[in-house]
N, CA, C and O atoms as a printed pandas DataFrame, in Angstrom:
     atom_number atom_name residue_name chain_id  residue_number  x_coord  y_coord  z_coord
0              1         N          UNK        A               1  -11.016   -0.461   -2.859
1              2        CA          UNK        A               1  -10.141    0.743   -2.494
2              3         C          UNK        A               1   -8.774    0.449   -2.538
3              4         O          UNK        A               1   -7.918    1.333   -2.545
4              5         N          UNK        A               2   -8.480   -0.964   -2.576
5              6        CA          UNK        A               2   -6.970   -1.313   -2.732
6              7         C          UNK        A               2   -6.782   -2.651   -3.405
7              8         O          UNK        A               2   -7.704   -3.461   -3.496
8              9         N          UNK        A               3   -5.641   -2.851   -3.847
9             10        CA          UNK        A               3   -5.367   -4.119   -4.484
10            11         C          UNK        A               3   -3.910   -4.480   -4.321
11            12         O          UNK        A               3   -3.036   -3.618   -4.239
12            13         N          UNK        A               4   -3.657   -5.851   -4.272
13            14        CA          UNK        A               4   -2.150   -6.245   -4.379
14            15         C          UNK        A               4   -1.986   -7.117   -5.501
15            16         O          UNK        A               4   -2.897   -7.844   -5.897
16            17         N          UNK        A               5   -0.856   -7.065   -6.022
17            18        CA          UNK        A               5   -0.427   -7.801   -7.165
18            19         C          UNK        A               5    0.948   -8.442   -7.022
19            20         O          UNK        A               5    1.925   -7.779   -6.674
20            21         N          UNK        A               6    1.007   -9.798   -7.308
21            22        CA          UNK        A               6    2.360  -10.389   -7.106
22            23         C          UNK        A               6    3.221  -10.235   -8.560
23            24         O          UNK        A               6    2.856  -10.739   -9.622
24            25         N          UNK        A               7    4.310   -9.515   -8.390
25            26        CA          UNK        A               7    5.198   -9.240   -9.454
26            27         C          UNK        A               7    5.918  -10.499   -9.924
27            28         O          UNK        A               7    5.946  -10.853  -11.102
28            29         N          UNK        A               8    6.500  -11.149   -8.912
29            30        CA          UNK        A               8    7.207  -12.338   -9.288
30            31         C          UNK        A               8    7.133  -13.350   -8.168
31            32         O          UNK        A               8    7.560  -13.107   -7.039
32            33         N          UNK        A               9    6.545  -14.558   -8.540
33            34        CA          UNK        A               9    6.360  -15.675   -7.566
34            35         C          UNK        A               9    7.719  -16.201   -7.130
35            36         O          UNK        A               9    7.945  -16.519   -5.962
36            37         N          UNK        A              10    8.703  -16.289   -8.204
37            38        CA          UNK        A              10    9.996  -16.709   -7.982
38            39         C          UNK        A              10   10.741  -15.910   -6.982
39            40         O          UNK        A              10   11.328  -16.489   -6.068
40            41         N          UNK        A              11   10.758  -14.603   -7.092
41            42        CA          UNK        A              11   11.489  -13.729   -6.148
42            43         C          UNK        A              11   10.631  -13.302   -5.059
43            44         O          UNK        A              11   11.128  -12.488   -4.281
44            45         N          UNK        A              12    9.271  -13.745   -4.817
45            46        CA          UNK        A              12    8.401  -13.399   -3.946
46            47         C          UNK        A              12    8.236  -11.861   -3.681
47            48         O          UNK        A              12    8.342  -11.367   -2.559
48            49         N          UNK        A              13    7.963  -11.147   -4.834
49            50        CA          UNK        A              13    7.799   -9.650   -4.759
50            51         C          UNK        A              13    6.418   -9.370   -5.197
51            52         O          UNK        A              13    5.823  -10.040   -6.042
52            53         N          UNK        A              14    5.922   -8.306   -4.556
53            54        CA          UNK        A              14    4.593   -7.991   -4.898
54            55         C          UNK        A              14    4.516   -6.395   -4.898
55            56         O          UNK        A              14    5.490   -5.719   -4.566
56            57         N          UNK        A              15    3.359   -5.862   -5.270
57            58        CA          UNK        A              15    3.118   -4.396   -5.547
58            59         C          UNK        A              15    1.744   -4.116   -4.850
59            60         O          UNK        A              15    0.866   -4.977   -4.905
60            61         N          UNK        A              16    1.562   -3.062   -4.268
61            62        CA          UNK        A              16    0.148   -2.578   -3.681
62            63         C          UNK        A              16   -0.110   -1.311   -4.317
63            64         O          UNK        A              16    0.767   -0.607   -4.817
64            65         N          UNK        A              17   -1.306   -1.050   -4.285
65            66        CA          UNK        A              17   -1.941    0.235   -4.786
66            67         C          UNK        A              17   -3.284    0.483   -4.149
67            68         O          UNK        A              17   -4.068   -0.446   -3.955
68            69         N          UNK        A              18   -3.547    1.700   -3.829
69            70        CA          UNK        A              18   -4.792    2.000   -3.089
70            71         C          UNK        A              18   -5.075    3.492   -3.356
71            72         O          UNK        A              18   -4.175    4.230   -3.757
72            73         N          UNK        A              19   -6.402    3.961   -3.119
73            74        CA          UNK        A              19   -6.692    5.234   -3.397
74            75         C          UNK        A              19   -7.801    5.565   -2.231
75            76         O          UNK        A              19   -8.622    4.725   -1.861
76            77         N          UNK        A              20   -7.722    6.863   -1.712
77            78        CA          UNK        A              20   -8.794    7.325   -0.871
78            79         C          UNK        A              20   -9.044    8.744   -1.258
79            80         O          UNK        A              20   -8.148    9.526   -1.574
80            81         N          UNK        A              21  -10.332    9.032   -1.213
81            82        CA          UNK        A              21  -10.730   10.385   -1.620
82            83         C          UNK        A              21  -10.144   11.450   -0.682
83            84         O          UNK        A              21  -10.019   11.214    0.520
84            85         N          UNK        A              22   -9.789   12.613   -1.225
85            86        CA          UNK        A              22   -9.225   13.662   -0.454
86            87         C          UNK        A              22  -10.129   14.018    0.712
87            88         O          UNK        A              22   -9.582   14.409    1.743
88            89         N          UNK        A              23  -11.374   13.933    0.666
89            90        CA          UNK        A              23  -12.215   14.289    1.880
90            91         C          UNK        A              23  -11.964   13.322    2.999
91            92         O          UNK        A              23  -12.331   13.694    4.114
92            93         N          UNK        A              24  -11.408   12.156    2.891
93            94        CA          UNK        A              24  -11.088   11.312    4.035
94            95         C          UNK        A              24   -9.685   11.418    4.316
95            96         O          UNK        A              24   -9.279   10.698    5.228
96            97         N          UNK        A              25   -8.867   12.145    3.741
97            98        CA          UNK        A              25   -7.417   12.107    4.127
98            99         C          UNK        A              25   -7.261   12.579    5.472
99           100         O          UNK        A              25   -8.075   13.398    5.900
100          101         N          UNK        A              26   -6.309   12.164    6.206
101          102        CA          UNK        A              26   -5.912   12.518    7.577
102          103         C          UNK        A              26   -6.769   11.828    8.590
103          104         O          UNK        A              26   -6.687   12.148    9.776
104          105         N          UNK        A              27   -7.668   10.803    8.139
105          106        CA          UNK        A              27   -8.528   10.090    9.093
106          107         C          UNK        A              27   -8.059    8.705    9.242
107          108         O          UNK        A              27   -8.785    7.936    9.871
108          109         N          UNK        A              28   -6.812    8.224    8.693
109          110        CA          UNK        A              28   -6.254    7.028    8.873
110          111         C          UNK        A              28   -6.826    5.977    7.955
111          112         O          UNK        A              28   -6.400    4.825    8.035
112          113         N          UNK        A              29   -7.739    6.292    7.111
113          114        CA          UNK        A              29   -8.252    5.311    6.154
114          115         C          UNK        A              29   -7.190    4.712    5.175
115          116         O          UNK        A              29   -7.138    3.494    5.000
116          117         N          UNK        A              30   -6.357    5.563    4.548
117          118        CA          UNK        A              30   -5.443    5.095    3.657
118          119         C          UNK        A              30   -4.401    4.247    4.321
119          120         O          UNK        A              30   -3.929    3.243    3.787
120          121         N          UNK        A              31   -4.047    4.706    5.551
121          122        CA          UNK        A              31   -3.074    3.957    6.332
122          123         C          UNK        A              31   -3.613    2.562    6.659
123          124         O          UNK        A              31   -2.874    1.579    6.599
124          125         N          UNK        A              32   -4.906    2.477    7.006
125          126        CA          UNK        A              32   -5.517    1.176    7.363
126          127         C          UNK        A              32   -5.605    0.213    6.043
127          128         O          UNK        A              32   -5.457   -1.007    6.099
128          129         N          UNK        A              33   -5.856    0.914    4.909
129          130        CA          UNK        A              33   -5.866    0.124    3.629
130          131         C          UNK        A              33   -4.508   -0.409    3.417
131          132         O          UNK        A              33   -4.346   -1.611    3.211
132          133         N          UNK        A              34   -3.529    0.417    3.457
133          134        CA          UNK        A              34   -2.142   -0.022    3.279
134          135         C          UNK        A              34   -1.655   -1.033    4.166
135          136         O          UNK        A              34   -0.887   -1.892    3.734
136          137         N          UNK        A              35   -2.063   -1.019    5.494
137          138        CA          UNK        A              35   -1.581   -1.935    6.378
138          139         C          UNK        A              35   -2.216   -3.257    6.202
139          140         O          UNK        A              35   -1.580   -4.275    6.477
140          141         N          UNK        A              36   -3.457   -3.310    5.751
141          142        CA          UNK        A              36   -4.151   -4.519    5.388
142          143         C          UNK        A              36   -3.574   -5.258    4.203
143          144         O          UNK        A              36   -3.499   -6.487    4.180
144          145         N          UNK        A              37   -3.154   -4.448    3.185
145          146        CA          UNK        A              37   -2.557   -4.995    1.995
146          147         C          UNK        A              37   -1.111   -5.544    2.280
147          148         O          UNK        A              37   -0.682   -6.566    1.744
148          149         N          UNK        A              38   -0.401   -4.783    3.164
149          150        CA          UNK        A              38    0.967   -5.368    3.479
150          151         C          UNK        A              38    0.816   -6.488    4.397
151          152         O          UNK        A              38    1.642   -7.399    4.333
152          153         N          UNK        A              39   -0.176   -6.540    5.280
153          154        CA          UNK        A              39   -0.362   -7.770    6.061
154          155         C          UNK        A              39   -0.734   -8.960    5.199
155          156         O          UNK        A              39   -0.215  -10.058    5.396
156          157         N          UNK        A              40   -1.556   -8.767    4.322
157          158        CA          UNK        A              40   -1.947   -9.977    3.404
158          159         C          UNK        A              40   -0.623  -10.359    2.483
159          160         O          UNK        A              40   -0.325  -11.530    2.249
160          161         N          UNK        A              41    0.023   -9.394    2.064
161          162        CA          UNK        A              41    1.263   -9.698    1.227
162          163         C          UNK        A              41    2.391  -10.347    2.028
163          164         O          UNK        A              41    2.962  -11.318    1.531
164          165         N          UNK        A              42    2.731   -9.922    3.136
165          166        CA          UNK        A              42    3.755  -10.511    3.875
166          167         C          UNK        A              42    3.216  -11.941    4.652
167          168         O          UNK        A              42    3.921  -12.942    4.776
168          169         N          UNK        A              43    2.018  -11.831    5.073
169          170        CA          UNK        A              43    1.453  -12.953    5.793
170          171         C          UNK        A              43    0.944  -14.053    4.936
171          172         O          UNK        A              43    1.598  -15.079    4.752
172          173         N          UNK        A              44   -0.235  -13.837    4.406
173          174        CA          UNK        A              44   -0.998  -14.853    3.546
174          175         C          UNK        A              44   -0.214  -15.277    2.287
175          176         O          UNK        A              44   -0.128  -16.459    1.953
176          177         N          UNK        A              45    0.383  -14.214    1.568
177          178        CA          UNK        A              45    1.043  -14.513    0.239
178          179         C          UNK        A              45    2.580  -14.835    0.486
179          180         O          UNK        A              45    3.243  -15.359   -0.409
180          181         N          UNK        A              46    3.126  -14.518    1.698
181          182        CA          UNK        A              46    4.550  -14.870    2.046
182          183         C          UNK        A              46    5.502  -14.136    1.137
183          184         O          UNK        A              46    6.519  -14.703    0.738
184          185         N          UNK        A              47    5.213  -12.894    0.791
185          186        CA          UNK        A              47    6.106  -12.271   -0.099
186          187         C          UNK        A              47    7.343  -11.707    0.762
187          188         O          UNK        A              47    7.299  -11.466    1.968
188          189         N          UNK        A              48    8.400  -11.549   -0.044
189          190        CA          UNK        A              48    9.759  -11.111    0.609
190          191         C          UNK        A              48    9.820   -9.612    0.473
191          192         O          UNK        A              48   10.375   -8.959    1.357
192          193         N          UNK        A              49    9.273   -9.012   -0.602
193          194        CA          UNK        A              49    9.352   -7.588   -0.765
194          195         C          UNK        A              49    8.154   -7.106   -1.384
195          196         O          UNK        A              49    7.609   -7.796   -2.246
196          197         N          UNK        A              50    7.616   -5.839   -0.990
197          198        CA          UNK        A              50    6.455   -5.252   -1.563
198          199         C          UNK        A              50    6.666   -3.703   -1.995
199          200         O          UNK        A              50    7.085   -2.867   -1.195
200          201         N          UNK        A              51    6.374   -3.440   -3.187
201          202        CA          UNK        A              51    6.589   -2.072   -3.669
202          203         C          UNK        A              51    5.219   -1.316   -3.593
203          204         O          UNK        A              51    4.117   -1.856   -3.680
204          205         N          UNK        A              52    5.440   -0.100   -3.433
205          206        CA          UNK        A              52    4.390    0.898   -3.484
206          207         C          UNK        A              52    4.853    2.191   -4.028
207          208         O          UNK        A              52    5.932    2.661   -3.667
208          209         N          UNK        A              53    3.991    2.862   -4.984
209          210        CA          UNK        A              53    4.565    4.023   -5.571
210          211         C          UNK        A              53    3.410    5.090   -5.558
211          212         O          UNK        A              53    2.259    4.825   -5.904
212          213         N          UNK        A              54    3.815    6.271   -5.144
213          214        CA          UNK        A              54    2.826    7.465   -5.068
214          215         C          UNK        A              54    2.839    8.054   -6.317
215          216         O          UNK        A              54    3.904    8.400   -6.829
216          217         N          UNK        A              55    1.649    8.222   -6.929
217          218        CA          UNK        A              55    1.582    8.857   -8.231
218          219         C          UNK        A              55    1.708   10.424   -8.280
219          220         O          UNK        A              55    1.002   11.167   -7.599
220          221         N          UNK        A              56    2.629   10.828   -9.110
221          222        CA          UNK        A              56    2.863   12.292   -9.189
222          223         C          UNK        A              56    1.585   13.031   -9.417
223          224         O          UNK        A              56    0.708   12.505  -10.103
224          225         N          UNK        A              57    1.425   14.173   -8.908
225          226        CA          UNK        A              57    0.213   15.002   -9.030
226          227         C          UNK        A              57   -0.807   14.665   -7.972
227          228         O          UNK        A              57   -1.788   15.389   -7.802
228          229         N          UNK        A              58   -0.592   13.575   -7.258
229          230        CA          UNK        A              58   -1.501   13.259   -6.162
230          231         C          UNK        A              58   -1.030   14.084   -4.906
231          232         O          UNK        A              58    0.119   13.842   -4.534
232          233         N          UNK        A              59   -1.671   14.925   -4.271
233          234        CA          UNK        A              59   -1.178   15.714   -3.201
234          235         C          UNK        A              59   -1.519   14.918   -1.877
235          236         O          UNK        A              59   -2.366   15.350   -1.094
236          237         N          UNK        A              60   -0.898   13.857   -1.676
237          238        CA          UNK        A              60   -1.148   13.123   -0.365
238          239         C          UNK        A              60   -0.353   13.869    0.693
239          240         O          UNK        A              60    0.645   14.546    0.446
240          241         N          UNK        A              61   -0.897   13.680    1.913
241          242        CA          UNK        A              61   -0.193   14.244    3.078
242          243         C          UNK        A              61    1.248   13.766    3.289
243          244         O          UNK        A              61    1.489   12.593    3.002
244          245         N          UNK        A              62    2.203   14.520    3.744
245          246        CA          UNK        A              62    3.521   14.055    3.824
246          247         C          UNK        A              62    3.707   12.856    4.818
247          248         O          UNK        A              62    4.631   12.050    4.709
248          249         N          UNK        A              63    2.788   12.811    5.755
249          250        CA          UNK        A              63    2.952   11.707    6.723
250          251         C          UNK        A              63    2.327   10.298    6.270
251          252         O          UNK        A              63    2.355    9.322    7.019
252          253         N          UNK        A              64    1.794   10.270    5.062
253          254        CA          UNK        A              64    1.090    9.201    4.547
254          255         C          UNK        A              64    1.998    7.876    4.490
255          256         O          UNK        A              64    1.697    6.890    5.163
256          257         N          UNK        A              65    3.058    7.902    3.701
257          258        CA          UNK        A              65    4.015    6.815    3.509
258          259         C          UNK        A              65    4.672    6.376    4.885
259          260         O          UNK        A              65    4.637    5.182    5.182
260          261         N          UNK        A              66    5.246    7.257    5.703
261          262        CA          UNK        A              66    5.948    6.774    6.842
262          263         C          UNK        A              66    4.951    6.094    7.937
263          264         O          UNK        A              66    5.396    5.333    8.797
264          265         N          UNK        A              67    3.786    6.372    7.858
265          266        CA          UNK        A              67    2.826    5.687    8.645
266          267         C          UNK        A              67    2.675    4.172    8.500
267          268         O          UNK        A              67    2.228    3.428    9.373
268          269         N          UNK        A              68    3.088    3.824    7.333
269          270        CA          UNK        A              68    3.081    2.412    7.014
270          271         C          UNK        A              68    4.342    1.673    7.323
271          272         O          UNK        A              68    4.406    0.446    7.254
272          273         N          UNK        A              69    5.333    2.428    7.660
273          274        CA          UNK        A              69    6.720    1.732    8.024
274          275         C          UNK        A              69    6.669    1.060    9.315
275          276         O          UNK        A              69    7.661    0.472    9.744
């Protein structure tokens, strides 16, 4: 349901992506996936910066991204 990718080992930058079916939106599943990916990126992989992008056309709830902050 999610993956992380190291963009630059030198600059310690990574990227995360994940998807959850609209039927489970609002149940905290996407937030849980995002938090696990961020935890792995900053903790285990020791990244300095992690990027995430919301795909246009996907109607994610507006509270989705701030819940990871």
